[in-house]
N, C-alpha and C positions, 0 to 999 in steps of 0.2 A: 668682433667682440666674442670672448668665450662663454659660454653657459656654464652650469653647473656640471654638467657631464664630463665637459673636457677637464673642467679644475679637479675634478675628483680622479680622472685617468691619470693626470699630470702628476697628483700626489701620489697614488697608489704604485708609479711608476719610482717615484722618488722614495717611496718606503722598500719597495722590492728592491732597488738597487742597493739602499743600505743594507740591508738585511743580508745580502751575499756576499758583503764587504767583510762582515762580522762573523759568518757560519764559519762552524768547524770543518777541517778537511776530513773527511773520508778516507778513513782507512783502507787499504786493498788488503786483500786476502792472501795470505803467505803459506798457510799451512801449519802454523807453529804460531807461539802466543808472540805477540810484540813485545813481551818485556822479558820474558824468562826462557824463550826459545825452546818452550815444551810443546811436540808435533801435537795436533790439535783435529777436531773434525770440522767438516768441508763448511760450518755457518760461523764459526767462531775468531775472533781476536785476539781473545784472552784467556787463560786456562781458566782463572775466578776472577773474583769480586779484587779480591787484594793488589794481582797483577795489574787491573785496570786502573783500580785507584794510584801505586805508584807509578803508571806508565804516564798518568795525566797528571801526576803532582811534576814530574820531571817536564812534561810539557810545556807546562806554566811557567818552569826557572829555565826553559830554554834550553835543555839537556837532553832534547828527545831525540831518541832515533832506535831504529829496531834493534830487539836485543840489548836494551840499555841495561839489563842487570848484570850483563858482563863486564860495562864500563866502571863498576864498581869497586 
């Protein structure tokens, strides 16, 4: 028979597995904005909040890609 600790561990594993399935992918650092292709510093993915918002909007609509602004 399993005890409460075993049941809790199994439930925690299920929650962890479910969380991994729905997590956002991590963007790689490319040295330029993922939306407008503007050169960036060493720790940024987007040049400003507008580019980040537009990139995320395209991601939701399934039109995601590096340099998405050039696709317009």
